[in-house]
C-alpha positions in Angstrom: 0.0 0.0 0.0 1.4 3.5 -0.8 2.6 5.7 2.0 0.3 8.3 3.5 0.8 11.9 2.3 2.3 14.4 4.8 2.0 18.1 4.2 2.7 21.3 6.1 -0.1 23.7 7.3 1.2 27.2 8.0 -0.9 29.9 9.7 -0.3 32.8 12.0 3.5 32.0 12.5 2.5 28.4 13.3 3.6 25.3 11.4 1.9 21.9 11.6 3.0 18.6 10.1 -0.2 16.8 9.2 -1.1 13.4 7.7 -4.5 12.0 6.7 -4.4 8.5 8.2 -7.6 7.2 6.4 -6.5 8.2 2.9 -5.1 4.7 2.2 -2.2 6.1 0.3 -4.1 8.5 -1.9 -2.8 12.0 -2.3 -5.4 13.4 0.1 -4.5 16.4 2.3 -5.3 16.3 6.1 -6.6 20.0 6.1 -8.2 22.5 3.8 -8.7 26.2 3.4 -11.6 26.1 5.9 -9.3 24.9 8.6 -6.9 27.7 7.8 -9.6 30.4 8.0 -11.1 28.9 11.2 -7.7 28.8 12.9 -6.7 32.3 11.9 -10.1 33.8 13.1 -10.0 31.8 16.3 -6.6 33.1 17.2 -7.7 36.7 16.9 -10.5 36.1 19.4 -9.0 33.9 22.0 -7.6 35.0 25.4 -5.8 33.1 28.1 -8.3 31.1 30.2 -10.9 30.8 27.5 -12.6 27.5 27.3 -12.6 26.2 23.7 -14.7 23.5 22.0 -13.9 22.1 18.6 -16.8 20.3 16.8 -16.1 17.8 14.0 -12.5 18.4 13.4 -11.5 16.2 10.5 -7.9 15.0 11.0 -6.7 17.1 13.9 -5.7 20.4 12.3 -8.1 22.5 14.5 -7.4 20.6 17.7 -3.6 20.7 17.3 -3.6 24.2 15.9 -5.3 25.5 19.0 -3.5 23.1 21.4 -2.1 25.9 23.6 -5.7 26.6 24.7 -6.3 22.9 25.8 -9.4 22.6 23.6 -12.1 20.0 24.1 -12.8 18.2 20.8 -16.0 16.3 19.9 -16.6 14.6 16.6 -19.1 12.2 15.2 -16.4 10.2 13.4 -14.2 7.6 15.1 -11.3 8.5 12.8 -10.5 11.7 14.7 -9.0 10.0 17.7 -6.4 8.1 15.7 -5.7 11.1 13.5 -5.0 13.3 16.6 -2.7 10.6 18.0 -0.7 10.3 14.7 -0.5 14.0 14.0 0.2 14.8 17.6 3.3 12.6 17.5 4.4 14.6 14.4 4.1 17.9 16.3 5.8 17.3 19.6 6.0 21.0 20.3 2.2 21.2 20.6 0.5 20.5 23.9 -0.9 17.0 24.2 -4.6 17.3 23.4 -7.3 15.8 25.5 -8.9 12.5 24.1 -11.6 13.3 21.6 -15.2 13.0 22.7 -18.1 11.7 20.5 -21.8 11.9 20.7 -21.6 8.7 22.8 -19.9 10.8 25.5 -20.4 14.5 24.7 -18.6 17.2 26.6 -20.3 19.1 29.3 -20.2 22.7 30.6 -20.1 26.0 28.9 -17.5 27.2 26.3 -16.3 30.7 25.4 -15.5 29.8 21.8 -16.8 26.9 19.7 -15.0 26.2 16.4 -17.1 24.0 14.1 -16.6 22.4 10.7 -20.0 22.8 8.9 -21.3 19.3 8.0 -22.8 18.5 4.6 -26.2 17.3 6.0 -28.6 20.1 6.7 -30.4 18.1 9.4 -27.1 17.4 11.2 -26.1 21.1 11.0 -29.5 22.0 12.5 -29.0 19.5 15.3 -25.4 20.7 16.0 -26.4 24.4 16.2 -29.1 23.6 18.7 -26.7 21.5 20.8 -24.1 24.3 20.6 -26.7 26.8 21.9 -26.7 24.8 25.1 -22.9 24.7 25.2 -22.1 28.4 24.6 -21.6 30.8 27.4 -23.8 33.9 27.4 -21.1 35.9 25.7 -19.6 33.0 23.8 -18.9 32.9 20.1 -19.3 30.2 17.4 -17.0 30.1 14.4 -18.5 27.8 11.8 -16.5 27.1 8.6 -16.4 24.9 5.5 -15.6 24.7 1.9 -18.3 26.5 -0.1 -19.0 23.6 -2.5 -19.7 21.3 0.5 -22.1 23.5 2.4 -25.6 22.0 2.7 -28.6 23.3 0.9 -30.6 25.9 2.8 -27.6 26.5 5.2 -28.5 30.2 5.6 -32.0 29.2 6.7 -30.7 26.5 9.0 -28.4 29.0 10.7 -31.1 31.7 11.0 -33.5 29.2 12.6 -31.1 28.3 15.4 -28.4 30.9 16.1 -27.8 34.6 15.7 -25.5 35.3 12.8 -23.1 38.2 13.6 -21.0 38.2 10.4 -20.3 36.2 7.3 -16.6 36.7 6.6 -15.3 37.2 3.1 -14.7 33.9 1.2 -11.1 32.9 0.7 -9.7 30.0 -1.2 -13.3 28.8 -1.8 -13.9 28.6 1.9 -16.1 30.6 4.2 -16.4 31.2 8.0 -19.6 32.4 9.7 -19.5 34.1 13.1 -22.5 33.4 15.3 -23.8 34.0 18.8 -26.1 31.9 20.9 -29.6 31.7 19.6 -33.0 30.5 20.8 -33.0 27.2 19.0 -33.0 24.2 21.4 -32.8 20.5 21.1 -35.5 20.0 23.6 -38.8 19.7 21.7 -37.1 19.8 18.3 -39.0 17.3 16.2 -36.2 16.3 13.8 -33.7 14.6 16.2 -35.2 11.2 15.2 -36.5 10.1 11.8 -37.3 6.6 10.7 -39.3 4.1 8.7 -41.0 0.7 9.0 -39.3 -2.5 7.8 -41.0 -5.9 8.1 -40.5 -8.1 10.1 -39.5 -5.5 12.7 -42.3 -4.6 15.0 -41.1 -0.9 15.6 -39.8 1.6 13.1 -36.1 1.9 12.6 -35.0 5.4 13.7 -31.8 7.4 13.4 -30.2 10.7 14.4 -29.3 13.4 11.9 -25.7 12.3 11.0 -26.8 8.8 9.9 -27.1 8.0 6.2 -30.6 7.4 4.8 -32.2 7.8 8.2 -35.7 8.6 6.9 -35.9 5.9 4.2 -34.6 2.5 3.3 -31.8 3.2 0.9 -31.9 1.3 -2.4 -28.7 -0.6 -1.8 -30.0 -2.1 1.5 -33.3 -2.8 -0.2 -31.4 -5.2 -2.6 -29.5 -6.9 0.3 -32.3 -7.2 2.8 -34.2 -10.2 1.3 -31.1 -12.3 1.5 -30.4 -11.6 5.2 -33.0 -14.0 6.7 -32.0 -17.0 4.5 -28.3 -16.4 5.4 -29.1 -16.2 9.1 -31.3 -19.3 8.9 -28.3 -21.3 7.5 -25.9 -20.4 10.3 -24.8 -22.8 13.1 -26.4 -22.5 16.5 -25.1 -19.6 18.6 -23.5 -17.9 15.6 -21.9 -14.5 15.8 -23.0 -11.9 13.2 -21.5 -8.5 12.4 -23.5 -5.6 10.9 -20.4 -3.6 9.6 -20.9 0.1 8.7 -24.3 -0.5 10.3 -25.9 2.9 10.0 -29.2 2.7 11.7 -28.7 -1.1 12.2 -31.5 -2.3 10.0 -29.6 -5.4 8.7 -28.5 -6.5 12.1 -32.0 -5.9 13.6 -33.6 -8.1 10.9 -30.9 -10.8 11.7 -31.8 -10.7 15.4 -35.5 -10.9 14.6 -34.9 -14.0 12.5 -33.1 -16.2 15.1 -33.2 -16.0 18.9 -30.0 -18.0 19.4 -27.6 -15.7 17.5 -25.8 -12.5 18.7 -25.1 -9.5 16.5 -22.3 -6.9 16.8 -22.9 -3.5 15.2 -20.0 -1.3 14.1 -19.9 2.2 12.5 -17.5 5.1 12.2 -20.4 7.4 13.2 -21.2 7.8 16.9 -24.7 9.0 16.0 -25.2 5.7 14.2 -24.1 3.8 17.2 -26.4 5.9 19.4 -29.2 5.2 16.9 -28.6 1.4 16.9 -28.7 1.3 20.7 -32.0 3.3 20.6 -33.5 0.8 18.1 -32.2 -2.2 20.1 -33.8 -1.0 23.3 -37.1 -0.3 21.5 -37.1 -3.8 19.8 -36.1 -5.7 22.9 -32.8 -7.1 21.4 -30.2 -5.1 23.4 -29.1 -8.1 25.5 -28.0 -10.0 22.3 -26.0 -7.2 20.8 -22.7 -5.4 21.2 -21.9 -1.9 19.9 -18.6 -0.6 18.5 -17.8 3.0 17.5 -15.0 2.1 15.1 -13.5 2.8 11.7 -13.8 -0.8 10.6 -13.5 -3.9 12.8 -11.6 -3.6 16.1 -8.9 -6.2 16.5 -10.4 -7.5 19.7 -13.7 -8.2 18.1 -13.0 -11.9 17.4 -14.5 -14.0 14.6 -17.9 -14.0 12.9 -19.8 -16.6 11.0 -21.5 -13.9 8.9 -20.6 -10.2 8.1 -23.3 -8.0 6.6 -22.1 -5.0 4.8 -23.4 -2.1 2.7 -20.2 -0.1 2.4 -20.1 3.7 2.1 -18.4 5.0 -1.0 -17.7 8.6 0.0 -15.6 10.1 2.8 -16.0 13.9 3.0 -15.5 15.1 -0.6 -13.8 11.9 -1.8 -15.7 9.2 -3.7 -14.3 5.8 -4.5 -13.7 2.3 -3.2 -11.0 3.1 -0.6 -13.4 2.8 2.3 -14.8 -0.5 1.0 -11.2 -1.9 0.6 -10.5 -1.3 4.3 -13.8 -3.0 5.3 -13.2 -6.0 2.9 -9.8 -6.5 4.4 -11.1 -6.3 8.0 -14.0 -8.7 7.2 -11.6 -11.3 5.6 -9.4 -11.2 8.8 -12.4 -11.6 11.1 -14.3 -14.4 9.4 -14.5 -17.7 11.3 -13.7 -20.9 9.4 -16.6 -21.4 7.0 -17.8 -17.8 7.5 -19.3 -15.6 4.8 -19.4 -11.9 3.9 -22.8 -10.8 2.4 -22.5 -7.4 0.9 -24.2 -5.0 -1.6 -22.4 -2.4 -3.6 -22.8 0.1 -6.5 -22.3 -1.7 -9.8 -20.1 1.0 -11.3 -17.5 0.6 -8.5 -16.6 -2.9 -9.7 -16.4 -4.4 -6.2 -16.0 -7.9 -7.7 -12.4 -7.1 -8.6 -11.7 -5.6 -5.1 -13.3 -8.6 -3.3 -11.1 -11.1 -5.1 -8.0 -9.5 -3.4 -9.2 -10.7 0.0 -11.5 -13.7 -0.6 -11.0 -17.0 -2.3 -14.6 -17.5 -3.4 -17.0 -15.0 -4.7 -20.6 -15.5 -5.8 -23.1 -13.0 -7.2 -26.4 -13.4 -5.3 -28.6 -10.7 -6.7 -28.4 -7.7 -9.1 -30.2 -4.6 -10.3 -29.3 -1.9 -12.8 -27.4 0.0 -10.1 -26.4 -2.6 -7.4 -24.9 -6.0 -7.1 -25.1 -8.4 -4.0 -22.1 -10.7 -3.5 -21.4 -13.5 -1.1 -17.7 -14.0 -0.4 -15.6 -16.5 1.7 -12.0 -17.0 2.5 -9.6 -19.1 0.2 -10.6 -22.7 0.1 -14.0 -22.3 1.7 -16.2 -21.8 -1.3 
């Protein structure tokens, strides 16, 4: 695998050496112009003793760039912790940052400055702004920034409905920063925290928080895979372990649990709001005792082996589209299959996953197909 790309971020007489750990060797930078603008603006506003919160830093540029203020960092993605660890080691002159929080363990208390990367999803942005209203001190300031091409639709309306916009700073290098003050929008009573849909044979709707993919509808890829889940579960040995990898709202694993009472299912996702959502759905369906939850970028080494891995892999990470995420997940799945175990996955036809799967599995069979999607069953060498 090619080496990761390391580049230098320079701002306000500061120099950071940064690497994008999840780039899988692609020439992907660990920071962008929005990080630069946010750091520059933050440093003009900060004073000694200010309490600083960073929301959804990508690869540690914001956290390390403001390290002298001992910022608290919270992010939906599990990738941030490893990125901060790697990039912190490359910048030994910076103060050691606190461990990153997630929405599984959000920070508490009030902050004088909140520095936030604007997410792509309008619903998630609306949720974040309302949560931040409860985290800002009375005189606190929110700096929200992002690349203009990645800002969600209706972002102006989303901001105005939740916070008070003080200034929209001039765009630079195709990035923009918005300066805000605490507004009246609150999470309590906000109707859009949870959205969901019904899926037979589940007895309660599958619901999810705003950062979760396809939270208000069954996405078409999962729709292709879902009819094959129950037959695959029925063929497993007694007491089998199943993994719903990149689980999202957990619909695949929930159907697996509904199919057999003797199996256990692990759920893993890089999004902490996905993990929170799965726990919510497990509690409502009565299956929590037979499940384990993992906030992880892939499969944790200590997870053990599975007789079946269910997977609908994401094909985009931030602004990058491709099969690099799927390759990591295929590799992890191959390493964690028990003898005789199977991977059952669906993918976009145009990404040519059959070629990638053959790098990690000895046997590959197409189980279903549509004009846009293909379902494959894969097993390790010699187990077809």
